[in-house]
C-alpha positions as CSV (number, residue, x, y, z in Angstrom):
1,M,0.0,0.0,0.0
2,Q,1.3,3.4,-0.9
3,N,2.3,6.0,1.7
4,S,-0.5,8.6,2.1
5,S,1.8,11.5,3.0
6,A,2.2,14.5,0.7
7,P,3.8,13.1,-2.5
8,I,7.4,12.9,-3.5
9,L,7.6,14.8,-6.8
10,V,10.2,13.6,-9.4
11,I,10.8,15.9,-12.4
12,G,13.1,14.3,-14.9
13,S,13.8,12.0,-17.8
14,L,12.1,9.0,-19.2
15,N,14.2,7.0,-21.7
16,M,13.9,3.7,-23.6
17,D,17.3,1.9,-23.4
18,L,18.2,-0.2,-26.4
19,V,21.0,-2.5,-25.5
20,M,23.1,-4.9,-27.6
21,R,26.2,-6.8,-26.8
22,T,29.0,-6.9,-29.3
23,P,32.5,-8.6,-29.5
24,R,33.9,-5.1,-30.1
25,V,32.9,-1.7,-31.4
26,P,32.6,-1.8,-35.2
27,A,34.9,0.3,-37.3
28,A,33.6,2.9,-39.7
29,G,31.7,1.2,-42.5
30,E,31.9,-2.2,-40.8
31,T,29.0,-4.5,-39.9
32,L,29.3,-6.8,-37.0
33,L,27.0,-9.5,-35.6
34,G,25.9,-8.5,-32.1
35,H,23.9,-10.6,-29.6
36,D,21.6,-10.4,-26.6
37,F,19.6,-7.4,-27.8
38,A,17.2,-6.1,-25.1
39,T,15.0,-3.0,-24.4
40,H,14.8,-1.6,-20.9
41,H,12.8,1.2,-19.3
42,G,15.2,3.9,-18.1
43,G,16.0,7.6,-17.6
44,K,17.3,8.6,-14.2
45,G,14.1,10.4,-13.3
46,A,11.9,7.5,-14.2
47,N,14.2,5.0,-12.4
48,Q,14.1,7.1,-9.2
49,A,10.3,7.5,-9.3
50,F,10.1,3.7,-10.0
51,A,12.3,3.0,-7.0
52,C,10.2,5.3,-4.7
53,A,7.0,3.5,-5.8
54,R,8.4,0.0,-5.4
55,L,9.7,0.9,-1.9
56,G,6.2,2.1,-0.8
57,A,6.3,5.9,-1.3
58,N,3.6,8.1,-2.5
59,V,5.4,9.4,-5.6
60,R,4.3,11.5,-8.6
61,M,6.3,11.6,-11.9
62,I,6.5,14.7,-14.1
63,G,8.2,14.2,-17.5
64,R,7.7,13.9,-21.2
65,V,7.5,11.2,-23.8
66,G,6.7,11.0,-27.4
67,K,3.6,9.8,-29.2
68,D,5.1,6.4,-29.8
69,D,5.1,2.9,-28.4
70,F,8.2,3.5,-26.3
71,G,6.5,6.4,-24.5
72,Q,3.4,4.5,-23.6
73,S,5.4,1.5,-22.4
74,L,7.4,3.8,-20.1
75,I,4.2,5.3,-18.6
76,N,2.7,1.8,-18.2
77,G,5.8,0.6,-16.4
78,L,5.7,3.4,-13.9
79,K,2.0,2.9,-13.3
80,E,2.5,-0.8,-12.6
81,A,5.1,0.1,-10.0
82,G,2.6,2.3,-8.3
83,A,3.8,5.8,-9.4
84,E,1.2,8.5,-10.2
85,T,1.8,9.4,-13.9
86,S,-1.0,11.8,-14.8
87,A,1.5,14.7,-15.2
88,V,3.7,12.7,-17.7
89,Q,3.0,14.6,-20.9
90,T,2.9,13.2,-24.4
91,V,4.5,15.5,-27.0
92,E,5.2,15.5,-30.7
93,T,9.0,14.9,-30.2
94,A,10.1,11.3,-30.1
95,T,10.6,9.6,-26.7
96,G,14.2,9.8,-25.4
97,I,16.4,6.9,-26.5
98,A,19.7,5.5,-25.2
99,I,21.5,3.2,-27.6
100,I,24.0,1.1,-25.6
101,L,26.7,-1.1,-27.1
102,V,28.2,-3.4,-24.5
103,E,31.5,-5.0,-25.6
104,D,32.1,-8.6,-24.4
105,N,35.0,-7.3,-22.3
106,G,32.5,-5.2,-20.3
107,Q,33.2,-1.7,-21.8
108,N,30.2,0.2,-23.0
109,R,29.4,3.0,-25.5
110,I,26.2,5.0,-25.0
111,L,24.6,7.3,-27.6
112,L,21.8,9.3,-26.1
113,S,18.9,11.2,-27.8
114,A,17.1,13.5,-25.3
115,G,14.0,13.5,-27.4
116,A,11.0,14.6,-25.5
117,N,13.1,15.1,-22.3
118,G,14.8,18.0,-24.1
119,T,11.7,20.0,-24.7
120,F,11.2,21.4,-21.2
121,T,11.5,25.2,-21.0
122,P,11.4,27.6,-18.0
123,E,8.0,28.7,-19.1
124,D,6.7,25.1,-18.9
125,I,8.0,24.9,-15.3
126,D,6.0,27.9,-14.3
127,A,2.8,25.9,-14.6
128,L,4.2,23.4,-12.1
129,E,4.4,25.8,-9.1
130,A,1.4,24.3,-7.3
131,D,2.8,20.8,-7.7
132,I,6.2,21.8,-6.4
133,Q,4.6,23.5,-3.4
134,A,2.5,20.5,-2.6
135,A,5.4,18.0,-2.6
136,S,7.0,16.6,0.6
137,L,10.2,16.4,-1.3
138,L,11.3,17.3,-4.9
139,I,13.8,15.0,-6.7
140,L,15.8,16.4,-9.7
141,Q,18.6,15.1,-12.0
142,F,20.2,17.0,-14.9
143,E,18.8,15.0,-17.8
144,I,16.3,17.8,-18.7
145,P,17.5,21.2,-19.9
146,I,19.4,23.2,-17.3
147,P,17.4,26.4,-17.8
148,A,14.3,24.4,-16.7
149,I,16.3,23.0,-13.7
150,I,17.2,26.5,-12.6
151,R,13.6,27.6,-12.8
152,I,12.5,24.6,-10.8
153,L,15.1,25.5,-8.1
154,E,13.9,29.1,-8.1
155,I,10.3,28.0,-7.5
156,A,11.3,25.4,-4.9
157,K,13.2,28.1,-3.0
158,K,10.3,30.5,-3.1
159,V,7.7,28.0,-1.8
160,D,10.1,26.4,0.6
161,T,10.0,22.8,-0.8
162,K,13.0,20.6,0.1
163,V,15.0,19.5,-3.0
164,L,17.1,16.4,-3.5
165,V,19.5,16.7,-6.4
166,N,21.4,14.0,-8.2
167,P,23.8,16.0,-10.4
168,A,23.9,13.6,-13.3
169,P,25.1,14.3,-15.9
170,M,27.2,17.2,-14.4
171,A,26.2,20.7,-15.3
172,E,27.0,24.2,-14.1
173,L,24.5,26.1,-11.9
174,P,24.5,29.7,-10.7
175,D,25.9,30.1,-7.2
176,W,22.5,30.9,-5.6
177,A,21.0,27.6,-7.0
178,W,23.2,25.4,-5.0
179,Q,21.8,27.1,-1.8
180,A,18.3,26.0,-2.9
181,I,19.4,22.3,-2.6
182,S,18.5,20.5,0.6
183,Y,20.2,17.1,-0.3
184,L,22.9,16.8,-2.9
185,I,23.8,13.2,-3.8
186,P,26.7,12.9,-6.3
187,N,28.8,9.8,-7.0
188,E,32.6,9.9,-6.9
189,T,32.9,11.1,-10.5
190,E,30.3,13.9,-10.1
191,A,31.9,15.0,-6.8
192,T,35.3,15.2,-8.5
193,E,33.9,17.3,-11.3
194,L,32.0,19.6,-8.9
195,T,35.0,20.3,-6.6
196,G,38.2,19.5,-8.5
197,I,39.2,17.1,-5.8
198,S,39.8,13.5,-6.9
199,V,37.3,11.5,-4.9
200,T,38.5,7.9,-4.5
201,D,38.0,7.1,-0.8
202,V,36.4,8.3,2.4
203,E,39.1,10.9,3.2
204,S,38.9,12.5,-0.3
205,A,35.1,12.4,-0.1
206,H,35.3,14.3,3.2
207,Q,37.4,17.0,1.6
208,A,35.0,17.2,-1.4
209,A,31.9,17.4,0.9
210,L,33.5,20.2,2.9
211,K,34.0,22.2,-0.3
212,L,30.4,21.5,-1.4
213,Q,29.1,22.7,1.9
214,E,30.8,26.0,1.4
215,Q,28.3,26.6,-1.4
216,G,25.5,26.6,1.1
217,I,24.1,23.0,0.5
218,H,22.2,21.8,3.6
219,Q,23.3,18.1,3.3
220,V,25.9,16.3,1.1
221,M,26.0,12.6,0.6
222,I,28.7,11.2,-1.8
223,T,28.2,7.7,-3.0
224,L,31.4,5.6,-3.2
225,G,30.2,2.4,-4.8
226,S,31.4,-0.6,-2.8
227,Q,32.9,1.8,-0.2
228,G,29.5,3.0,0.8
229,V,28.4,6.6,1.4
230,Y,30.1,9.7,3.0
231,A,27.7,12.2,4.5
232,L,28.3,15.7,5.8
233,G,25.7,18.2,6.8
234,K,23.1,19.2,9.3
235,E,21.3,15.8,9.5
236,A,23.9,13.1,9.1
237,N,27.7,13.0,9.2
238,G,30.4,10.3,8.7
239,H,31.0,7.2,6.7
240,F,28.2,4.7,6.1
241,P,29.9,1.4,4.8
242,A,28.1,-0.5,2.1
243,Q,26.5,-3.9,2.8
244,K,28.7,-6.8,1.6
245,V,27.1,-8.3,-1.5
246,T,28.2,-10.0,-4.7
247,A,27.6,-7.4,-7.4
248,V,26.1,-8.8,-10.6
249,D,25.0,-5.5,-12.3
250,T,25.3,-2.0,-10.8
251,T,22.8,-0.4,-13.2
252,A,20.2,1.6,-11.2
253,A,22.0,1.1,-7.9
254,G,22.4,4.9,-7.4
255,D,18.8,5.5,-8.4
256,T,17.6,2.9,-5.9
257,F,19.6,4.5,-3.2
258,I,18.0,7.8,-3.9
259,G,14.6,6.2,-4.0
260,G,15.2,4.6,-0.6
261,I,16.4,7.9,1.0
262,A,13.4,9.8,-0.3
263,T,11.0,7.1,0.8
264,G,12.5,7.0,4.3
265,L,12.3,10.8,4.6
266,Q,8.7,10.7,3.5
267,E,8.0,8.2,6.3
268,G,9.6,10.4,8.9
269,M,12.9,8.4,9.3
270,A,15.9,10.3,10.5
271,L,18.4,10.8,7.6
272,T,20.8,8.2,9.1
273,E,18.0,5.7,9.0
274,A,17.0,6.7,5.5
275,I,20.6,6.2,4.4
276,A,20.6,2.7,5.8
277,F,17.3,1.9,4.1
278,G,18.6,3.2,0.8
279,Q,21.7,1.1,1.1
280,A,19.8,-2.0,1.9
281,A,17.6,-1.5,-1.2
282,S,20.6,-0.7,-3.4
283,A,22.4,-3.9,-2.2
284,I,19.5,-5.9,-3.6
285,T,19.6,-4.0,-6.9
286,V,23.3,-4.7,-7.5
287,S,22.7,-8.4,-6.9
288,R,20.4,-8.7,-9.9
289,Q,20.5,-8.1,-13.6
290,G,18.7,-5.2,-15.2
291,A,17.7,-1.7,-14.4
292,Q,14.1,-1.1,-13.2
293,S,13.5,-4.8,-13.1
294,S,16.3,-5.2,-10.5
295,I,14.8,-2.6,-8.0
296,P,13.3,-4.4,-4.9
297,H,9.9,-4.2,-3.5
298,R,9.4,-2.9,0.1
299,H,8.8,-6.3,1.6
300,E,12.3,-7.5,0.4
301,I,14.1,-4.9,2.5
302,T,15.7,-6.1,5.8
303,L,17.6,-3.5,7.8
304,P,20.7,-4.6,9.8
């Protein structure tokens, strides 16, 4: 049963991922035989909304898809997970697509077409002010145009809505916009790009988090893969080691962690508890193949 609290609002991307394995990347003009072709529902926004829904949150997705089969499939997948999708708009531009070539040695190459995700303007965001004000928490990523992201942060600051930002892919924001962020959750690579500090372990994550806090962010949580999470801020501090699991596929692990934190906060958990909940959910995700299909249901989560 879904949580009846004010909804978590996710504004972000919905993509269809087209994945094929290949012995190697073909040269110019060359045709190779690939194998194991598959389509997966994706987009960081959609993954995070899906994770919130599976984990039991009351979550509403705002995004855009095209008038094509991919778009309807993405909407249906979110509905089946329990997310509210009435604000996912269907537009003339094609649904966002990621074409992913995975070499047999594990390397991948990704070609992304933003499609409908790229059509958001600041003017479109103005119509969402009531939705943003009504949210218990707003989740953002950087897979829709940055001018729209900046407008979302302006409105959230005005109406005093807490904002969780996953800065992926990395982008520049004006100085004031960082101060509108309640929870910033970058991975090692994003934290490195944001601060210029090479984040490889707990100590370097601490230095990067200190620098990010200087920008006025309420709470920083840097994800460190198998090393866990480093938190610095007004609600949680210190190193939170990851659960020991055998990783099969790390796709959507970060999105699951974010969904777990958001769900925990909606339920009134302290941030330290919400981090543990997100880590427990993420540990299950990495033990399974796939993206959204690997995200656990609430009843599967066991806290230490």
